[in-house]
C-alpha positions as CSV (number, residue, x, y, z in Angstrom):
1,M,124.6,3.6,-143.5
2,K,127.4,5.8,-142.5
3,T,130.9,5.0,-140.8
4,S,129.6,6.1,-137.5
5,E,126.8,3.4,-137.1
6,L,128.6,0.6,-139.3
7,Q,131.7,0.3,-136.7
8,Y,129.2,-0.6,-134.2
9,I,127.0,-3.1,-136.1
10,E,130.4,-4.9,-137.2
11,L,131.8,-5.0,-133.6
12,F,128.3,-6.3,-132.4
13,R,128.3,-9.2,-135.1
14,Q,132.0,-9.8,-134.5
15,C,131.9,-9.8,-130.6
16,R,128.4,-11.5,-130.1
17,Q,129.6,-14.5,-128.1
18,M,132.0,-12.1,-126.0
19,L,129.0,-10.0,-125.2
20,D,126.9,-13.1,-124.1
21,A,129.7,-14.8,-122.3
22,G,130.3,-11.9,-119.8
23,S,126.6,-11.3,-119.1
24,T,123.3,-13.3,-118.3
25,P,120.5,-14.8,-120.4
26,V,118.1,-12.0,-119.1
27,L,120.5,-9.3,-120.6
28,N,121.3,-11.1,-123.7
29,A,117.8,-11.9,-124.6
30,L,117.1,-8.4,-125.9
31,R,120.3,-7.9,-127.7
32,D,119.3,-8.9,-131.5
33,E,115.9,-6.9,-131.2
34,A,118.1,-3.7,-130.1
35,M,120.8,-4.1,-132.6
36,A,118.2,-4.7,-135.3
37,A,116.4,-1.4,-134.4
38,F,119.7,0.1,-134.2
39,E,120.5,-1.0,-138.0
40,R,116.9,0.5,-139.0
41,L,117.1,3.4,-137.2
42,G,120.9,4.8,-137.4
43,L,122.4,7.4,-135.3
44,P,120.0,10.4,-135.1
45,T,121.1,13.3,-136.8
46,R,120.1,17.0,-136.5
47,K,117.1,16.5,-138.8
48,V,115.5,14.4,-135.9
49,E,113.5,16.9,-134.2
50,R,114.6,15.6,-130.7
51,Y,118.2,15.7,-131.7
52,K,118.4,19.1,-133.7
53,Y,120.6,20.9,-131.3
54,T,123.4,17.9,-131.0
55,D,125.5,16.5,-133.6
56,V,125.2,12.9,-132.4
57,P,127.1,11.2,-135.3
58,A,130.3,13.2,-134.7
59,A,130.4,11.9,-131.2
60,F,130.2,8.6,-131.9
61,A,132.6,8.8,-135.1
62,P,135.8,8.0,-133.2
63,D,137.2,4.8,-132.6
64,Y,136.7,4.1,-128.9
65,G,137.9,0.9,-126.9
66,L,135.1,-1.4,-125.1
67,N,135.8,-3.6,-122.1
68,L,133.8,-6.6,-123.6
69,Q,135.9,-9.1,-121.9
70,R,135.0,-7.4,-118.4
71,K,138.7,-7.3,-117.3
72,D,139.0,-5.7,-113.9
73,I,140.6,-2.1,-114.3
74,P,142.6,-1.1,-111.0
75,A,141.4,2.0,-109.5
76,N,141.3,1.6,-105.6
77,V,138.5,3.7,-105.5
78,Q,137.7,3.5,-101.8
79,D,141.3,4.3,-100.6
80,N,141.8,7.1,-103.3
81,F,138.4,8.5,-104.0
82,R,136.0,10.2,-101.6
83,C,132.7,11.6,-102.9
84,D,131.3,12.8,-99.5
85,V,128.6,15.0,-98.7
86,P,129.1,16.5,-95.0
87,N,126.3,15.7,-92.8
88,L,124.8,13.2,-95.1
89,S,124.8,9.6,-94.3
90,T,124.6,7.3,-97.6
91,H,124.7,3.7,-98.8
92,L,127.8,3.9,-101.1
93,I,128.5,2.0,-103.9
94,Y,131.0,2.4,-107.0
95,S,131.0,1.7,-110.6
96,I,134.0,1.8,-112.7
97,N,133.1,2.6,-116.2
98,D,130.1,0.1,-116.3
99,V,131.3,-2.4,-114.0
100,P,129.9,-2.5,-110.5
101,Q,132.6,-2.7,-107.9
102,P,132.3,-4.5,-104.4
103,S,131.4,-2.0,-101.7
104,P,131.5,-3.4,-98.0
105,A,129.3,-0.7,-96.8
106,A,126.3,-1.2,-99.1
107,A,126.6,-4.3,-101.1
108,S,127.4,-6.7,-98.1
109,T,124.0,-5.8,-96.9
110,F,122.2,-5.7,-100.0
111,N,123.5,-7.8,-102.9
112,T,121.3,-10.6,-102.2
113,F,117.8,-10.7,-101.7
114,D,118.0,-11.5,-98.1
115,E,114.6,-11.1,-95.9
116,T,116.8,-9.9,-93.2
117,S,117.4,-6.6,-95.1
118,G,113.4,-6.7,-96.2
119,G,114.2,-8.2,-99.4
120,I,115.9,-5.0,-100.8
121,F,118.4,-5.5,-103.3
122,I,121.3,-2.9,-104.4
123,G,124.2,-4.3,-106.5
124,S,125.2,-6.0,-109.7
125,L,122.2,-6.1,-112.4
126,A,124.0,-9.2,-113.8
127,E,124.1,-10.8,-110.2
128,A,120.6,-9.9,-109.6
129,S,119.3,-11.8,-112.8
130,R,121.3,-14.8,-111.8
131,Q,119.6,-14.8,-108.4
132,R,116.0,-14.0,-109.5
133,S,116.0,-14.0,-113.5
134,E,112.2,-13.8,-113.5
135,L,112.0,-10.7,-111.3
136,V,114.9,-8.9,-113.4
137,A,113.0,-10.1,-116.7
138,L,109.7,-8.6,-115.6
139,Y,111.3,-5.2,-115.5
140,Y,114.5,-5.0,-117.6
141,G,114.1,-3.4,-120.9
142,R,110.3,-2.7,-120.4
143,L,110.3,1.2,-120.4
144,T,113.3,1.6,-123.1
145,D,112.0,2.7,-126.2
146,L,114.1,0.3,-128.3
147,Q,112.1,0.8,-131.8
148,D,112.3,4.7,-131.7
149,N,115.5,5.5,-129.7
150,A,118.7,4.4,-131.5
151,L,120.9,5.3,-128.7
152,A,119.0,3.3,-125.9
153,A,118.9,0.5,-128.5
154,L,122.5,0.7,-128.9
155,N,123.2,0.9,-125.1
156,T,120.9,-2.4,-124.8
157,A,122.8,-4.2,-127.6
158,F,126.1,-3.7,-125.7
159,C,125.1,-3.5,-122.1
160,Q,126.7,-6.5,-120.1
161,D,126.0,-5.3,-116.5
162,G,124.7,-2.4,-114.4
163,I,123.1,-1.5,-111.1
164,F,119.6,-3.0,-110.0
165,V,118.0,-1.1,-107.3
166,Y,114.9,-3.2,-105.9
167,V,112.6,-2.1,-103.0
168,P,110.0,-4.2,-102.1
169,R,106.4,-3.5,-101.3
170,N,106.1,-1.0,-98.3
171,Q,109.9,-1.2,-97.5
172,R,111.9,2.0,-97.3
173,L,115.6,2.7,-97.9
174,Q,116.6,4.2,-94.8
175,Q,119.6,5.9,-96.0
176,P,120.1,7.7,-99.2
177,L,121.8,5.6,-101.8
178,Q,125.0,7.2,-103.4
179,L,126.1,5.5,-106.6
180,I,129.7,7.3,-107.9
181,N,130.3,6.4,-111.4
182,L,133.9,6.5,-112.3
183,L,135.5,6.7,-115.9
184,R,138.9,5.1,-115.8
185,S,141.2,4.2,-119.0
186,S,144.3,4.7,-120.4
187,V,143.0,4.8,-123.9
188,D,139.8,6.5,-125.5
189,M,137.0,4.3,-124.0
190,M,133.2,3.7,-124.6
191,V,131.0,2.8,-121.6
192,N,127.4,1.5,-121.6
193,R,126.2,2.1,-118.2
194,R,122.6,0.6,-117.1
195,L,120.7,1.5,-113.9
196,L,117.3,-0.5,-113.2
197,I,115.5,0.8,-110.3
198,V,112.0,-0.8,-109.1
199,L,109.9,0.5,-106.3
200,E,106.9,-1.7,-105.5
201,E,103.8,-0.5,-104.2
202,G,104.3,1.7,-101.2
203,A,108.4,1.7,-101.4
204,E,110.4,4.8,-100.9
205,A,113.7,5.8,-101.8
206,T,116.3,8.4,-102.3
207,L,119.5,8.0,-105.0
208,L,122.3,10.4,-105.6
209,L,124.1,9.5,-109.0
210,C,127.4,11.1,-109.1
211,D,129.4,11.0,-112.4
212,H,133.2,11.8,-112.6
213,A,136.5,10.8,-114.7
214,M,139.6,9.7,-113.2
215,D,141.7,10.0,-116.5
216,T,141.9,12.7,-119.0
217,V,141.3,10.5,-122.3
218,S,138.2,10.7,-124.1
219,F,135.2,8.9,-123.0
220,L,131.9,8.3,-124.8
221,T,129.3,7.2,-122.2
222,T,125.5,5.8,-123.1
223,Q,123.4,5.4,-120.1
224,V,120.0,4.0,-119.7
225,I,117.9,4.3,-116.5
226,E,114.8,2.7,-116.1
227,V,112.6,3.7,-113.1
228,H,109.4,1.8,-112.3
229,C,107.2,3.2,-109.4
230,A,104.4,1.2,-108.4
231,D,101.1,2.8,-106.7
232,N,102.2,4.8,-103.7
233,A,105.7,4.7,-104.4
234,H,108.1,7.7,-103.5
235,L,111.5,8.5,-105.2
236,N,113.9,11.0,-105.3
237,L,116.7,10.8,-107.9
238,Y,119.5,13.2,-108.2
239,E,122.1,13.2,-110.8
240,V,125.3,15.2,-111.0
241,E,127.7,15.6,-113.7
242,E,131.4,16.7,-112.7
243,T,133.6,15.1,-115.4
244,H,135.8,17.1,-117.8
245,T,135.8,18.5,-121.5
246,K,136.9,15.3,-123.4
247,C,133.8,13.4,-122.1
248,H,130.8,12.9,-124.2
249,R,127.7,11.6,-122.2
250,F,124.1,10.2,-123.9
251,S,122.1,9.5,-120.8
252,N,118.1,8.2,-121.5
253,V,116.0,8.2,-118.4
254,F,112.7,6.4,-118.7
255,I,110.3,6.7,-115.7
256,Q,106.6,5.3,-115.2
257,A,104.8,6.2,-112.3
258,G,101.7,4.6,-111.0
259,R,98.9,5.9,-108.6
260,D,99.4,8.1,-105.6
261,C,103.2,8.5,-106.5
262,T,105.8,11.3,-105.9
263,V,108.7,11.2,-108.2
264,T,111.5,14.0,-108.2
265,H,114.5,14.0,-110.7
266,N,116.9,16.7,-110.3
267,N,119.7,16.7,-113.1
268,L,122.8,19.1,-112.7
269,T,125.6,19.3,-114.9
270,I,128.3,21.0,-113.2
271,F,131.3,20.3,-115.5
272,N,131.4,18.3,-118.9
273,G,132.2,18.3,-122.3
274,L,129.3,17.3,-124.4
275,T,126.0,16.1,-122.6
276,R,122.6,15.1,-123.9
277,N,120.2,14.0,-121.5
278,T,116.7,12.5,-122.3
279,T,114.1,12.3,-120.0
280,D,110.9,10.3,-120.6
281,V,108.2,10.4,-118.1
282,V,105.0,8.6,-118.2
283,I,102.3,9.3,-115.5
284,A,100.1,6.2,-115.7
285,G,98.1,6.5,-112.2
286,E,95.9,9.2,-110.8
287,N,96.9,11.5,-108.2
288,T,100.5,11.3,-108.9
289,E,103.0,14.3,-108.7
290,V,106.2,14.3,-110.6
291,T,108.9,16.9,-110.6
292,L,111.9,17.7,-113.2
293,N,114.5,20.0,-112.2
294,G,117.7,20.9,-114.0
295,C,120.6,23.0,-113.5
296,V,123.4,23.8,-115.9
297,V,126.9,25.6,-115.6
298,A,128.7,25.5,-118.9
299,D,131.8,27.6,-120.2
300,K,134.6,27.2,-122.4
301,N,133.3,24.9,-125.6
302,Q,131.0,22.9,-123.3
303,H,127.7,21.5,-124.9
304,V,124.6,20.6,-122.6
305,D,121.3,19.2,-124.4
306,N,118.2,18.6,-122.2
307,N,115.2,17.0,-123.7
308,T,112.1,16.2,-121.8
309,L,108.6,14.6,-122.0
310,I,106.0,14.2,-119.6
311,D,103.3,12.2,-120.7
312,H,99.8,12.6,-118.7
313,R,97.8,9.9,-119.3
314,V,95.2,9.8,-116.2
315,P,93.2,12.5,-114.5
316,N,94.1,14.5,-111.5
317,C,97.9,14.6,-111.7
318,R,100.5,17.5,-111.3
319,S,103.8,17.9,-112.8
320,H,106.2,20.9,-112.5
321,E,109.4,21.6,-114.4
322,L,112.1,23.9,-114.1
323,Y,115.5,24.1,-115.9
324,K,118.1,26.9,-115.5
325,Y,121.3,27.6,-117.7
326,V,124.2,29.6,-117.5
327,A,126.4,29.7,-120.5
328,D,129.8,31.5,-120.6
329,D,132.7,31.9,-123.1
330,A,131.4,30.0,-126.2
331,A,129.4,27.2,-124.4
332,T,126.0,25.9,-125.8
333,G,123.0,25.1,-124.1
334,A,119.7,23.7,-125.5
335,F,116.3,22.7,-123.8
336,A,113.4,21.2,-125.5
337,G,110.6,20.2,-123.0
338,R,107.3,18.8,-124.2
339,I,104.3,18.3,-122.0
340,L,101.5,16.0,-123.3
341,V,98.1,15.9,-121.9
342,R,96.1,13.1,-123.4
343,Q,92.2,13.4,-123.8
344,D,91.5,11.2,-120.6
345,A,94.0,13.5,-118.5
346,Q,91.1,15.9,-117.2
347,K,92.1,17.9,-114.3
348,T,96.0,17.9,-115.1
349,D,97.9,20.8,-113.4
350,S,101.1,21.3,-115.2
351,K,103.9,24.0,-115.1
352,M,106.9,24.4,-117.1
353,T,109.8,26.9,-116.8
354,N,112.8,27.3,-118.8
355,A,115.1,30.5,-117.9
356,N,118.7,30.8,-119.5
357,L,121.5,33.4,-119.0
358,C,124.0,33.9,-121.6
359,A,127.0,35.6,-119.7
360,S,129.0,36.3,-122.8
361,T,128.5,37.2,-126.3
362,E,129.7,34.0,-127.9
363,A,127.4,31.7,-125.7
364,H,124.3,30.3,-127.2
365,V,121.1,28.8,-125.5
366,Y,118.3,27.1,-127.6
367,S,115.0,27.0,-125.6
368,Q,111.9,25.0,-126.8
369,P,109.1,24.6,-124.5
370,M,106.2,22.7,-125.8
371,L,102.5,22.1,-124.7
372,E,100.4,19.5,-126.4
373,I,96.7,19.5,-124.8
374,Y,93.7,17.0,-126.0
375,A,91.9,17.3,-122.7
376,D,89.8,20.5,-121.9
377,D,89.4,20.8,-118.0
378,V,93.2,21.2,-117.5
379,K,95.6,24.0,-115.8
380,C,98.7,24.1,-117.9
381,S,101.3,26.7,-118.5
382,H,104.8,27.3,-119.9
383,G,107.5,30.1,-119.9
384,S,111.0,30.5,-121.3
385,T,113.5,33.2,-121.2
386,V,117.0,33.8,-122.6
387,G,119.0,36.9,-121.4
388,V,122.1,38.5,-120.2
389,L,123.6,39.8,-117.2
390,D,121.8,42.8,-115.8
391,T,124.0,45.7,-116.4
392,Q,122.2,48.0,-113.9
393,Q,122.6,45.0,-111.2
394,L,126.1,44.8,-112.1
395,F,126.7,48.8,-111.7
396,Y,124.6,48.8,-108.5
397,M,127.0,46.3,-106.9
398,Q,130.0,48.0,-108.2
399,Q,129.0,51.1,-106.5
400,R,129.1,49.4,-103.3
401,G,132.6,48.3,-103.3
402,I,132.2,44.7,-105.1
403,P,134.7,43.9,-108.0
404,T,133.3,43.2,-111.2
405,E,134.3,39.6,-111.6
406,E,132.7,39.2,-108.1
407,A,129.5,40.7,-109.1
408,R,129.5,38.8,-112.0
409,M,129.9,35.5,-110.0
410,L,127.0,36.6,-107.6
411,L,124.5,37.3,-110.2
412,K,125.1,34.0,-111.6
413,F,125.0,31.9,-108.6
414,A,121.7,33.7,-107.7
415,F,120.4,32.8,-110.9
416,V,120.7,29.0,-110.8
417,G,120.4,29.1,-106.9
418,Q,116.6,28.5,-107.3
419,V,116.9,25.1,-108.7
420,I,119.3,24.1,-105.9
421,D,117.0,25.2,-103.5
422,E,114.3,23.1,-104.9
423,I,116.6,20.1,-103.2
424,T,114.9,18.7,-100.3
425,L,118.1,17.1,-98.6
426,Q,119.8,19.7,-96.9
427,P,123.1,18.5,-96.7
428,L,123.1,18.0,-100.3
429,R,121.8,21.3,-101.0
430,E,124.3,22.8,-99.0
431,R,127.2,21.0,-100.9
432,L,125.9,21.7,-104.2
433,H,125.6,25.4,-103.1
434,Y,129.3,25.3,-102.4
435,I,130.3,23.2,-105.5
436,V,128.5,25.7,-107.8
437,E,129.8,28.8,-106.2
438,K,133.6,27.1,-106.6
439,R,132.5,26.6,-110.3
440,F,131.7,30.1,-111.1
441,R,135.1,31.0,-109.5
442,G,136.8,29.0,-112.0
443,E,137.9,26.3,-109.4
444,L,136.8,22.8,-109.4
445,S,135.7,21.3,-105.7
446,K,137.5,18.6,-104.1
447,C,136.0,16.2,-101.4
448,T,137.7,15.7,-98.1
449,G,140.2,12.9,-98.3
450,C,140.0,12.6,-102.2
451,A,143.2,11.8,-104.0
452,L,141.7,12.2,-107.5
453,C,141.7,16.1,-107.7
454,K,145.2,16.3,-106.1
C-alpha cells in the first residue's frame, strides 16, 4: 500500500468517531464497507484501463486539510457572490466546500417534506435523513460502485453531508435548480461532495451545477452524484466547472433510468486544473432516451479526462453522445467512451461522437471510443477525430481582414459551439456562448454583481 492511500486509511481510523458525530446514521452505515473496499482497491494507477490517462495517486499524495468537525467557513456568499444567468429564473442554493448553506430563496420552501410544496425536498442530505431516514436509506449509496470504484468508495467513507433533491411522483420542479458549489479555504483543502437526486415516477426536474473557487490554495475534490429516475421521469442535468489551475476534481456520476425516461447530462469544463469525470449510465427500462454531451476548453497545463459508460440492458432504447475538446498550449485532454449493448437490448439505437482540436503543437488529446455489442438487431455507430486548426480557413479569414488571433478564436468557438447549441435552456445556452467566447479571448467572465472576480 502506497503513502497516498495510507494517509487516508489512517485518517479514517483516527477520526471515525468525528466522522460519525458530524453526520447521520444513514450516511454512517456505509463507511466501514466503503473504507474496506478502498483498502482492497487502492487508488487507481495508470495500469487500470479506465484511468490510464490520469495520474490519480499523484493528485492524492499531498497532505490536504479536511473539515471533519464541520466548522462554519465564513463566506457571505449571498452578498459577495452572484452566479446569475440572465433571463433564467432559478431556485438558488449554495454549498461551501461540502457543507450546504441556508438559502432563503429555495431552502425555506423545499427543505422539509411539506405537502404544501408537493413533498419536494431540496436541501441538506443529512437533514433529509433525519426527517425521512427510511427514504434516504432506500437510495443513498445504491448506485455507487463501492466494490470496483476506489474514488467513490473514498468519498463514501468520508462524506458527512451533501445535497438531496427529491421530486415525488408526478411532481415537477417549476423552475430550474441552480446549485453553486464554492471552494473556500485558507489552506490546501480536500472536499468530499455528495449529491443524491431522486425523481419518482412521472417527475421532472432541471438542475444546473456550477463549480467555482473563492481562494487560490490547492483543492482536491471528490464528488459522487447518484441519479435515480423512475419510470416516465425527465431530467436535464448541467455541470459547469470554472475554478482555477490549482483545483483537482474527481467526479463520479451514476445514473439509472427506468422505462419511458428522458435523461440529458451536459458536462462543460471551462476552466480548471486537473479534472477527471466518470459518468456511468444504466438504461433499465424500455423506450428510454439518454443524451450525454461534453465540452472542454483547456490551455496552459490543464488536464481534462472524461470517461463514460452507457449500459443498454433492455430493448427499444436510444442514446446519443457528443464530446468536443479544444486543447491549447500544453494542455492534455482524454476521452474514453464505452457503449455496452447487452444480449436482450434488441432495437437499440446508439451514436457516439468525439471530436478534438489541438490548437498548438504541445497540446495532446487521447480518444478511445468503444462499442461492445451482444445483440444482433441494433443500430450503433461511433466516430472520433483529432485535428488542428484548418490553415486554409485561417488564410481565408485573414484575406478578409480578420486578424490572426481573432480568426483562431472564431474557429475554436465554432468548433465547440455544436455542443453548446444542444442545450435546450435558451438563457443558459446564450450565457455559455458568452462565457466560452470570453474564455477563448483569454478572459474569465464575471457575473453581474459578483464580488468574487473583482
